C-alpha positions in Angstrom: -42.8 -104.8 -57.3 -44.7 -104.5 -53.6 -42.6 -107.8 -52.6 -39.3 -105.7 -53.4 -40.4 -102.6 -51.9 -41.2 -104.5 -48.4 -38.4 -106.2 -48.7 -36.7 -103.0 -48.7 -38.6 -102.0 -45.9 -37.8 -104.7 -43.7 -34.3 -104.2 -44.2 -33.6 -100.7 -43.6 -32.4 -99.4 -40.2 -35.0 -98.8 -37.5 -35.9 -94.7 -37.4 -36.8 -92.7 -34.3 -40.0 -92.7 -36.0 -40.6 -96.3 -35.4 -39.3 -96.0 -31.6 -41.6 -93.8 -31.4 -44.4 -95.5 -32.7 -43.7 -98.7 -30.5 -43.4 -96.7 -27.4 -46.5 -94.9 -28.0 -44.9 -91.4 -27.9 -43.5 -88.4 -29.6 -40.5 -88.4 -32.0 -40.0 -85.2 -29.4 -40.0 -87.0 -26.2 -38.4 -89.9 -28.0 -35.7 -87.3 -29.0 -35.1 -85.8 -25.3 -35.5 -89.3 -23.8 -32.2 -90.3 -25.5 -30.4 -87.0 -25.9 -30.9 -85.6 -22.3 -32.7 -88.1 -20.2 -32.1 -85.8 -17.0 -35.2 -83.9 -18.0 -37.6 -86.6 -18.7 -39.5 -88.6 -16.0 -37.6 -92.1 -15.6 -41.0 -94.0 -16.6 -40.9 -92.3 -19.4 -37.3 -92.7 -20.1 -37.3 -96.5 -19.3 -40.5 -97.3 -22.0 -38.4 -95.5 -24.2 -35.5 -97.7 -24.2 -37.9 -100.1 -24.0 -38.9 -99.3 -27.5 -35.3 -99.2 -28.4 -34.6 -102.9 -27.6 -37.6 -104.1 -29.3 -36.8 -102.2 -32.7 -33.0 -102.1 -32.3 -32.8 -98.7 -32.6 -29.2 -97.0 -33.1 -29.1 -93.9 -31.7 -27.1 -91.5 -34.0 -25.3 -89.3 -31.4 -23.5 -87.5 -33.9 -26.8 -86.0 -35.7 -27.8 -85.2 -31.9 -24.5 -83.5 -31.3 -25.1 -81.9 -34.8 -28.4 -80.0 -33.6 -27.2 -79.2 -29.9 -23.4 -78.6 -31.0 -22.8 -81.1 -28.2 -21.4 -84.9 -28.7 -22.6 -85.8 -25.3 -19.1 -87.1 -24.9 -16.8 -86.6 -22.0 -12.8 -87.9 -22.5 -11.3 -88.8 -18.9 -7.4 -89.3 -19.0 -5.7 -91.3 -16.5 -2.1 -92.1 -15.7 -3.3 -95.7 -15.7 -5.9 -98.5 -15.1 -3.7 -101.1 -13.6 -3.6 -98.3 -10.3 -6.1 -99.4 -7.8 -5.7 -96.3 -6.9 -7.8 -94.5 -9.8 -10.7 -97.4 -9.8 -13.2 -95.7 -7.4 -12.7 -92.2 -9.2 -13.1 -93.6 -12.8 -16.5 -95.3 -11.7 -17.7 -92.7 -9.9 -17.1 -90.3 -13.0 -18.6 -93.0 -15.9 -22.0 -93.4 -13.0 -22.4 -89.5 -12.5 -21.9 -88.6 -15.8 -24.0 -91.2 -17.3 -27.1 -90.1 -15.2 -26.7 -86.9 -16.7 -26.9 -88.0 -20.1 -23.4 -88.1 -21.1 -20.7 -90.9 -22.1 -17.1 -91.3 -21.0 -14.2 -92.2 -23.2 -11.4 -93.3 -21.0 -7.8 -92.9 -22.2 -4.6 -93.8 -20.8 -2.5 -90.8 -20.8 0.6 -92.0 -19.1 3.3 -90.3 -16.7 5.0 -88.2 -19.6 3.7 -85.1 -20.2 4.4 -85.4 -23.7 2.4 -88.5 -24.1 -0.5 -86.9 -22.3 -0.4 -83.5 -24.8 -0.5 -85.8 -27.6 -3.6 -88.0 -26.8 -5.5 -84.6 -25.7 -4.5 -83.3 -29.4 -6.1 -86.5 -30.7 -8.9 -86.0 -28.2 -10.1 -82.4 -28.9 -10.3 -83.5 -32.8 -13.2 -85.5 -31.4 -15.2 -82.4 -30.0 -15.2 -84.0 -26.5 -18.0 -81.6 -24.6 -15.2 -81.7 -21.6 -12.0 -83.4 -20.4 -11.0 -84.8 -17.0 -7.3 -84.3 -16.5 -5.4 -86.3 -13.6 -3.1 -83.9 -11.8 -2.1 -80.4 -12.4 1.6 -80.9 -14.3 1.3 -80.5 -18.1 3.1 -79.5 -21.1 2.8 -75.7 -21.7 0.9 -76.3 -25.1 -1.0 -78.6 -23.9 -3.1 -76.2 -21.9 -2.4 -73.4 -24.2 -4.4 -75.7 -26.6 -7.3 -76.3 -23.9 -7.2 -72.7 -23.2 -7.8 -72.0 -26.8 -10.4 -74.5 -27.4 -12.3 -73.1 -24.7 -13.5 -76.5 -23.6 -14.5 -76.9 -20.4 -12.1 -79.2 -18.2 -11.4 -80.6 -14.6 -8.3 -81.1 -12.8 -8.4 -83.6 -10.6 -6.3 -85.5 -8.0 -4.2 -82.5 -7.1 -4.3 -79.1 -5.8 -3.7 -75.8 -6.9 -5.3 -71.9 -6.9 -5.1 -71.9 -10.5 -5.9 -74.7 -12.9 -6.5 -74.7 -16.2 -10.4 -74.0 -15.8 -11.5 -76.2 -12.5 -10.2 -78.6 -9.9 -11.4 -81.3 -7.7 -8.1 -82.8 -5.0 -6.7 -82.3 -2.0 -2.9 -81.3 -1.1 -0.7 -83.5 -1.4 2.5 -81.6 0.6 -0.3 -81.7 3.5 -1.1 -85.3 3.5 3.1 -86.1 3.6 3.0 -83.9 6.5 0.4 -85.2 8.2 2.0 -89.1 8.0 5.2 -87.4 9.5 3.8 -85.9 12.3 1.9 -89.0 12.9 4.8 -91.0 13.1 6.8 -88.4 14.8 4.1 -88.2 17.7 4.7 -92.3 17.9 8.1 -91.8 19.0 9.8 -93.1 15.5 12.6 -91.2 15.0 14.6 -93.8 11.8 12.3 -93.7 9.2 12.6 -95.4 5.7 10.9 -93.8 2.6 9.3 -96.4 0.4 8.5 -94.5 -2.5 7.6 -94.4 -6.4 8.6 -91.7 -9.0 5.4 -90.0 -10.1 4.9 -86.2 -9.7 1.9 -86.3 -7.0 3.7 -89.3 -4.8 7.1 -87.1 -4.6 5.0 -84.3 -3.1 4.3 -86.0 -0.8 7.1 -87.5 -0.2 9.1 -84.0 0.0 5.7 -83.0 2.8 7.4 -86.1 4.6 10.6 -84.6 4.5 9.6 -81.3 5.3 8.7 -82.4 8.7 11.6 -84.5 9.5 14.2 -81.7 8.5 12.6 -80.1 11.1 13.6 -82.6 14.1 17.4 -82.6 14.6 17.2 -86.3 15.9 15.4 -87.5 13.0 17.5 -89.7 10.5 15.8 -91.1 7.3 16.7 -93.0 4.3 15.0 -93.5 0.6 14.3 -96.3 -2.1 12.5 -95.9 -5.1 10.8 -98.3 -6.9 9.0 -98.4 -10.4 5.7 -97.9 -11.8 2.9 -99.0 -11.0 3.1 -99.5 -7.7 3.0 -103.2 -6.9 2.8 -105.8 -4.0 6.5 -107.1 -5.7 8.0 -103.9 -5.7 7.0 -103.4 -2.1 9.0 -106.4 -1.0 11.9 -105.5 -3.0 11.9 -102.2 -1.7 12.0 -103.1 1.7 14.5 -105.4 1.1 16.8 -102.3 -0.1 15.9 -100.2 2.9 16.7 -103.0 5.3 19.8 -104.2 4.2 22.0 -101.6 4.8 19.5 -100.4 7.9 18.7 -102.7 9.9 18.1 -99.7 13.1 14.8 -98.4 11.3 11.5 -98.3 12.9 9.0 -97.1 10.7 8.7 -97.0 6.9 6.3 -94.6 5.1 4.9 -95.8 1.8 3.8 -93.7 -1.4 0.9 -95.9 -1.4 -0.9 -98.9 0.5 0.1 -101.3 -2.1 3.9 -101.1 -1.3 3.0 -100.8 2.4 1.3 -104.4 2.0 4.9 -105.4 0.1 6.9 -103.9 3.0 4.7 -105.2 5.6 4.8 -109.0 4.0 9.0 -108.6 3.6 9.0 -107.5 6.9 7.2 -110.6 8.5 9.5 -113.0 6.5 12.7 -111.0 8.4 11.3 -112.4 11.5 10.5 -108.4 11.9 7.4 -107.6 14.1 4.8 -104.6 12.3 4.5 -102.7 14.5 6.1 -104.1 17.7 9.8 -103.4 15.6 8.5 -101.6 13.1 6.0 -99.4 12.3 4.4 -99.3 8.4 2.6 -96.6 6.9 0.6 -96.2 3.3 -1.5 -93.9 1.3 -4.5 -94.1 -0.1 -7.1 -96.2 2.3 -7.2 -98.8 -0.8 -9.8 -102.0 0.2 -7.5 -104.3 1.3 -6.2 -102.0 4.1 -8.7 -102.5 6.5 -8.8 -106.0 6.3 -4.9 -107.2 6.2 -3.2 -108.4 8.9 -2.2 -106.3 10.5 -4.4 -103.6 9.4 -2.6 -100.6 7.2 -2.6 -97.2 8.9 -3.0 -95.3 6.4 -4.1 -91.4 4.9 -7.1 -91.5 3.3 -9.3 -90.0 0.8 -12.8 -90.1 -0.7 -11.6 -91.3 -4.3 -15.6 -91.5 -5.1 -16.4 -88.5 -4.1 -13.6 -87.1 -6.0 -15.0 -88.4 -9.1 -19.0 -87.3 -8.6 -17.9 -83.9 -7.9 -15.9 -83.8 -11.1 -18.1 -85.2 -13.1 -20.8 -82.9 -11.9 -18.7 -79.6 -12.4 -18.1 -80.4 -15.6 -21.8 -81.6 -16.5 -23.0 -78.1 -14.5 -20.5 -76.1 -17.1 -21.0 -77.9 -20.2 -25.2 -77.0 -19.3 -24.6 -73.3 -18.6 -25.1 -73.2 -14.6 -23.0 -71.1 -12.3 -19.8 -72.8 -11.0 -19.7 -71.1 -7.2 -16.2 -72.6 -6.3 -13.9 -74.1 -9.3 -11.5 -75.1 -6.8 -12.5 -78.0 -4.0 -10.1 -78.8 -2.0 -11.5 -82.2 -0.3 -9.1 -83.2 2.0 -8.1 -86.2 3.8 -7.4 -88.0 6.9 -5.8 -90.4 8.9 -6.9 -94.0 9.2 -4.9 -94.9 12.8 -4.5 -99.1 12.2 -2.5 -101.9 13.6 0.2 -101.6 11.3 1.8 -98.1 13.3 
């Protein structure tokens, strides 16, 4: 009988009390270290995590969530994960949330508002503590559902004075304005616009067009490519632009990836960049400064965008006052060799 009892005890899953004994701490301290490490000394958290590893304890986050009415789960919805533009932002959100004791659930919503709405409806059933959405253009039903849920929401990568709840981003229209004004200041007047069709990119394109149309001597043609932006699509779009418009003297692209393909295609046709044709991108992706020629682009702080979004969300969840629910991070010009 004693042998059977011992075998049963050994096969039982380790408990919080087992971790506390191993760490030499109280169960309350262990619970705090696991559920809210930000309020516990780092040395104590490290001690608890070592005990967790030794005992094989699996924290019951659901039980903790029931007690505190928090799941410690943050849902982050992005249109794509194979788009370099979002990578740094996603990582910054994940790292910042982890420091605050939250876990990120990354979801891909695509570029359609209906698919995003269906995804968020499913996410809400899992009771996240907050949601990060990409952009500000959502289905009306989605906005209504989120407002009714009274859940903290941060929209990113866009700008509006009337977000669902909170927002961290920048004006795409003004970024487009900046690109056009820069190339006009260099004397360019015959433009090719190489663009994808997502809503934020289209806002930047409209910003470009608004400035170009103020100059009667300017002419521009457009080439649209699919999603996601790739170097191959950049080359194909550039081929289409040059085929019927050999007189172009500047190309503005909706991303650095398309600009990279455009430059490669121009070079393959014996067109010197920037001596014969200027090429400009957007995003300041990691390769832009190292490219030959280095790509002139508009930069945004993608990492800071993620940090700010995660911090605002965690603060709102924890009852910390948000002084400004709309954060405009702005952008800046990176003038390099390609334009």
